[in-house]
N, C-alpha and C positions, 0 to 999 in steps of 0.2 A: 303670543300669536297676535298679530295686528289684524283686527277685524273692523271693517267699515260697515257701520250700521245704517239702516234705512231711517232717514229722518225727514218727514214732510216732503217726500218726492225725490230725495237724493238717490243716487244709484247705490244698490247693495252689492257688495262683493260676494263671490261664492264662498260659503263657509260650511264647515261641517260642525254640527254641534251635538252635544251629548248630555249625559246624565251627570248631575252633581248633587252631592248630598250636603245641603247646607245646614249648619247648626246655628242656633242662636237662642239663647235664653232671654235675651232682651232685644228690643227694637233698636232702631237707628237714631233714636232721639239722643241728644247730647253731643257736645262738640267733638269729643274724641271719635265717636263712631261716624259722625257726619264727615269728619276729615278723612277717616279711613276709606269711606266710600269714594269720596272725591278724588283721592289719590290712587285709587285702584285702576288698573288698565281695563280696557273693554273686556267684558266677560259674558259668558252665557249663564244667566242667572234664572233660577227656578224658585219662586216664592210659594211655599206650601200654605195650606189653610190651617195648620196646626203648629204647636210648639215643637221644636226639635229637641227631643229629650233622650231617646234611646233608639238603637237599631234592633232591639229585641221586641218583635211584634207578638210574642207569645205571652207577655205579661199583661196584667190588667192595665197598668199605666201605658204600656205599649199600644194596647187597643185604644185607650182613651186619647192618646196623642197621635194616632194614625202612623205608628212606626212602620207599617207595611208600605207606606208611600216612600219612606226613606230607604227601606231595605229591599225594595223590589228588585234592584239590580246589584245590590251588595250581597244579599243572601237569597237568591231566587229559590222559589219553591219547587217541589217535585213536579207540579203542573202550574201552568201560567194561565190566568184568566184574561181572555182577549177582549176586543172592543164590542163584540156582539154577544157576550155571554158565553163564548166558547171556553172550554177548559182544555188547553193545549199541552201535550207532553213536553217536558223539558229534558231532552236527552243529554244536554250538557252536564246535567247533574245525575240523573238516575232514570232507569226505566222500571216500570211497574206492570206486572202481569198477574191477573187472578190465576190461582193454581188450578190445573185441570181437574175437574171433578170435585173441587172443594171450594165453594163460593165464599167460605169463611176465611180463606187464606189468600194473601197477596204477596207475591215474591218480588223483591226489589234487587236490582243490580246497579250498583253505583258505577258511573263512567270512570274508567281507568285514568282518564285525563283530568278528572275533577280534583282540583288542588286549591288549597288556600293560598293567600298571597304571601304567607311565610314558608311556602314550599311543602307544607304538611298535607298529606292526602285527605280528602273527604272520605270518611269511613262510617260504618254503621253505628259506631259509638255516638255520633252526632245526632242521628235519628232517634236512637234510644233515649238520649238526654231529653229531647223534645217530649217524647211520650211520658217518661217518668216525671218530668216537670209538671205535665198536665194533671197527673194523679195526686199531686200534693200542692194545691194552691196555698195552703197554709204556710208552707216553707218556701215555695218558689214564686208566690204572687202571680201565678199563672192564670190565663184565661183562654183555654183551648178546648172548649166543651165537646167537640166532635170526637176527641179521643176517648170519650166515654163509651163509644161503640167498640173499642179495642180491648181485648183480653190480655194480649201479650205481644211484645216485639222480641222476636228471637234473633239475637245478635251475638256473635263471637267477637271479642275485642280485636279491633283493627281490620275486620273483614270488609270486603267490598260487596258482599251479598248478605241479605237478611230477609226475614219474613214477618209480616204483620198478621196476627190471628185475631179475628173479629168474634164478637159475641154472636149467639144464635140469631139468625135472620138479619144479620148486619153484614156490611162489607161492600154494598153497592156504591157508597160514597167515598171510596178510597182516594179518588182524585182530589178531594178537598183536604186531605191530611197533608201535613208537612208543607204549609203555606209559606209565602215569603216572610223572611225574618224570623223563622222558627227553627230551621236547621242551621245550628250555630257551631263554631269550633269547640268541641268538647275538650280538646287538649288545653285550650286556653283557660276554660272554666276550671278544669282539674288543677292546673298549676296555681290558679288564684286560690282555690280551696285547699291546696296542700294534699291532693289526692293522687296517688300513683296509678292505680288501675280504676278508671272511672266506671267501666262496665261492672266490675265486681262491687264497687261502691253503690252504684245505682240499684243493683239487684239485692243489696243487703237491707237489713232492717235497722241499721245503725242510725239512730235519730240525729246524733251530733254530726255525723258525716253528711247526712242528707241536708241538715240545716246549713252546714258550711257550703255545700254545693248550691243550695237554693239561693243563698246570699250572693255567691260568686256569679251565678247565672244572671242575676239582676244587675250587679254592680259592674261587671266587665263591659257591658254594652251601654251603660249610662254615660252620656257625653260629659256629665259633670264629675263623675267619679273615676273615669279612666280616659286617658288620652286616646281618642278614637283612631289616631294615626298608628297606634301601637297594636290595634286589634285586627287580626287577619280576617279577610273576607273571601268568599268563594265565587262571587259573580264577576262580571266584566269590570266592575269598579272597586276601588278601595278608597277609604278616606285618607287623604294625604295630609290634612291639616284642619285644625279648628282655628279659624281666622279671628283676629282681634275684632274685626268689624261685625262679627256675629254670624258668619257663614261657615259652612262646611265645604271644603274643597275636595272634589272627587277627581281621581285620576285612574288611568287604566291599571287594573290588577296585573302585575308583571307575570303572574303564573296562569293567567286566563288563557285557555286553549281554544275557545270558541271564536265567533266572529268578533272582530275588533270593535270596540265602542266607537260610534261615529264621531263623537266629540270628546275631547279631553284637553284641559280640565273642564269641569262643570261645577257650579256653585249652588248650594241649596240655602235658602233663607227661610226664617220662621214667619209665622202669620203676621207679626207686628212690624215686619220690615217696611221701610219707607220706599214704596214702589216708585213713587215719583222721582226720588233722588236716584234710585237705581236706573230708571229709564233715562233720566237726564244725563247720567254718566255712561249710558250705553252698556248697561250691565243687566238688562232685564229681557228675557225672552218668553217665559211662561209664568202665569199667575193662576194659582188655585185659590179661590176666595169664596167665602160664604155670602158675599154681597150679591144681591139679586139684580138681574137685568130687566125684569118685567117684560114688556113688549117692545123695548127699545134696546137692541143689541149693543149700541154704543154707550149706553148709560153707565155701565159699570166702569168702563175705562175712564170716562169723564169724571165720575165720582171719586176715582182713585187719583185724579190729577194727571191722567195719561191722555195723549193724543189718540182719540178713538180711531183715526184713520190709520194709525200704525199698529193696531191690534184687532184681531178678529176673535169672535166668540166661538169656542169649540163646542160642538154638540155634546151635552153631558147626559149621563144615565142616572135618572133619579130612582135608583134601586136601593140605596142605603137609607136607613131610617134612624132618626133620633129615638132611642129605645131605652126602656127601663129593664134592668136585669135584676131579678128578685132573688133574695136569699131563701134557701129552704130551711132556715132556722128562725127561731123566735116567733114574732107575731105573725109572720107570713109563711110559716112552715106548712100549714094546711092549704091544699089547692083551693078549697072553698074560700078561705080568707084572701088568697091572691086574686081570685075572680071578683070578690067583693070590692077589693081595692080598685080593680079595673073599672068597676061599675060607677065609681064616683068621678071618672075622668071624662071630661068633655074635650075631645080632640079638635073640634072645630074652633073652640076658644084658643087652644094651644097653637093651632096653625095661625090664627090671627096675631097672637103674640110674637111668634117667630117672624111673620111677615113684617110686622112693625119694626122689629129689631134689625132685620137684615135687608129688607126691601125685596126679598125673594118670594116668588109664588110657590108655596109648599102645599102638600095635600095631606089631610088626615088619613091614617090608614090603620087597620086592625089585622092585617094579614102578615104572616111571618115567613112564608115560603116564597111568595112572589111579590113583586112591586107593582105600583100603579100602572107602569108602562107595559106590563106583560100582556101578550096577546090573549091569554085566557082570563084576564082580570074580570071581564064582564060576566063570566060564569060563576063568580064567587061573591057577587054582591050580597047574597043572603048571609053568608058567613061573615063578611066584613061588617055588615050592618049589625049583626048580633054581637060581634066583638067590640063594636064602638058605641053600643047603646048605653045611655046614662041611666042608672037606676039608683038614686040616692037612698031609697029605703033598703035595698039589698045591702048596700055598703053599711048603712047604719045598723042593720040587724046583727052583723058579724063583727064590725070594727068600731062601733061607738065607744069613745073614750080611749082608743088606742093611739099610740104615737108611732109614726113611721119615719125613719131617718133616710133621707135621700142624699147620697154622695155624688159629687160631680166636680169636674175640673173647673176651677174658678177663673181660668184664663179664657173661657168661652162664654161671652156675655149672654148668648141666647139660652144657655142652660139655666142660668139664674131666673130668667124670665119664665121658662117652663116650670121650674120648681115653685116660683111664686104663684103662678096660675093654678098649679096642682093644689097648693096650700089653700087657696081661696075656694076651689071647687070641693075638696074633700072635707073642709070645715063644715059644710052643709050637712054632712053625715056624721058629725061629731068626731071626725078623725083629724088629729093634729099631724101636719107634715113639718118635719124639722129639716131645714136645709143644712147640709154638711159640705160646704165648699172645701176643696182640697187642692194643695199645691202638687205639682208633678213629683217633687222630691219626697213627698210624704202622702202618697195617694191613698194609702190605707187598704183595707181588706174587706170585701163584701162579707156580710154576716158577722163581722166583728166591729168595724168602725161605722158601718151604716147597714141598713136593711135592704136598700135598693141602690143600684148604681145607674146613673144616667150617662150614656155615651152614644156614639153613632157607629153603626155597623151594617154590613151586608149579611145576607143569609148564608154565605159560603163559609163552611166550617162551623156553623152553629146548628141549633135545633137537633141535638143528638138523639132525641127521643123518636125521630122518624127517619125513614129512608128516602122519602121523596124530596126532589129539588125542583128548581124552576124549569128543568128540562123534562120532568116527568109528565105522564098523561094526566088529563084533567081529573080522572077518578082518584088517582093516587094523591094529587095535590089536595083535593077536597078532604080526603081521609086524613092526611097529615095536618092540615089546618085545624080539623076538628080535635085531633089529639093534642096539639099544641095549645089550643084555646082551653081545653080541659085542664092541662097541667099549669098553664099560665106562669111559666118560669121566666119568660120575657114578655114585654108589652111594647110593641111598636106604637109610636105616637104619631109622628109626622115625617114626611120625606125630608131628606137633608137639603138645606139651602146651599146652592153651590153654583158657581160660574167659573169656567176655565177661559182665560185669555191667552192667546198666543200672538207674539209679534208676527206680522204678516208674512215674513219670510221663513218662519220656523215651521218646518214640515214634519210629518209623521207624528204629530201631537194628537193622539187619539185617546179618548176616555174608555174606561172599562167599568163593568158593573161591580167589580170586586173592591176590597178595601185598599188595593194598590192604586185604584183610580187611574189618573193620567200617567202615573209613574211606571206602569207595567212594561212599557217599551222604551224608556227614556234613553237607553243606549243606542236607539235607532233614530232619535231626533236629529234632524239635519237643518241646515240653513240653505235655502234655495236661492238661485239667481233671481228668479221671478217671484213675485208675491203669489201666495196660494190661497184659494178661497176655501179649500177643504183641509183636512189633516194630511193629505198626501203631498209628496214632494213636487208633484205637478198635478194638474187637473186631468191628466191621463191616468187610466187605471193602473198601468204598469209603471211603478216608480223605482223598481229594483231594490227596495229596502226590505230587509228581512224583518218579519214580525209585524207587517202592516196588512191591511185588508188586501193589498195586491198580491201578497205572497203566502197567505194562510193556506194550508192544505185543504183540498176539497173535502177530504175525510179527516176530521180532527183526530180520529182514532189511529190513523196511520202515522208512524214515526219516521221522520227523516232528520238527520242531524242538522242540516242546514236550515231547518224550519223552527229550531228551538231557541231562538234568541229574542223572543218576544219583546 
């Protein structure tokens, strides 16, 4: 497709652009990759703020590498998080309804048209696999804590209907289950593991079979271990190739029955891609970066070597936080010990270190349910202040002489800065912080390889100890924050540093508060004739694009098929 890109005032041709999942373990440095970019025709390129490692967002390494951004429109979730914190039903995949008279059961009906790109139907086996994986992080390397509220997934092999049974006083947060990149083709995993009947295998207690399934569940979706073009997808896109230049090429899923993706192909690039080269070669439309803009919107573009007139800053949602996830084993198994560890942390200092590293203005935070931008935030200052108070003597009393190992992805420079700052702070209490940098291919397991994991996450699908969410009344949020502070399983530190840049003709580029970020509706991204000052295809409210602010249902609880293509 011949695309005429806008450059310094030149006319832009009408184009439709879409989602592309780009992979790259390495940047574009080196003659071979530079040449590859230069020789590639004009493309719609999307540079992510993370390494492109896996499409499985249910693993620990998937969380650490933001796999939900890659998989948002490869494996859409049962519900889709929109740009203003809405959780919209995804009828293209499944409908979910609480059982009448039984708040602990939710009944799911999979869309009859929901089909993987290899023509195999989406069935309840795929949902059961996600749940079972969550229960055995030791075998599956999983990180889907909200499934801790679930007692059982009732599924008959190959069925299009199933039920989720929740624990007592749980079930209100069912919309957060089965998120993007977690409902995966079980038939592909079963084949890799050498299993004939995956439902029987998952419900068995055969450790060897479960071990084989756990390894397959991780390896099948790893871009280094399996050719992603061979792995079927259920969303509007499939990965058609892992390019030599470090990108993933996305094209329309031939079995997709929903609204056609607006642009195909689309290319995804990793965090270390050379955005200037991509822009010079007219291969760049969206950039998700941790680099901060400060009070000068054009600064990020200039710092990246881009023409700031050709890119606009998309309003971002600072709801995700750099967070410590603590093991319930070893030195931190006692909640009192976890709270003591929290007491040696000075979040203002951490924020300063992150700002120096990224140039972004970030905020220290001690709240787990809501972010700094939430309208009720001012009513929780007392809880936030208590959660962020530094008390070296408290830490010393319970942890003096202890060593705490903190694991983190070594490709994210600010994580090392945070761990170094934690080491200096906690040393005052006699606590030794041991940095455990990990590669994505050997990320390790919380509680085994390290005591604490540092990554970046939203509250969606987390905090299984409570029912309240950011949409709950103030009383419920306060009660939930108190419970989570007492348990101290996670420790939010500072808000995520992040800036989204969109080429000025790229429309429908809207951020969300979820882990999918700007990717939530990438199949709706288009290229407009005229430059746009907002995320919409025009500055008029009605842009005709599905899944944008212009077409969201007035009542998100109402389901209409045409509204489900986020």
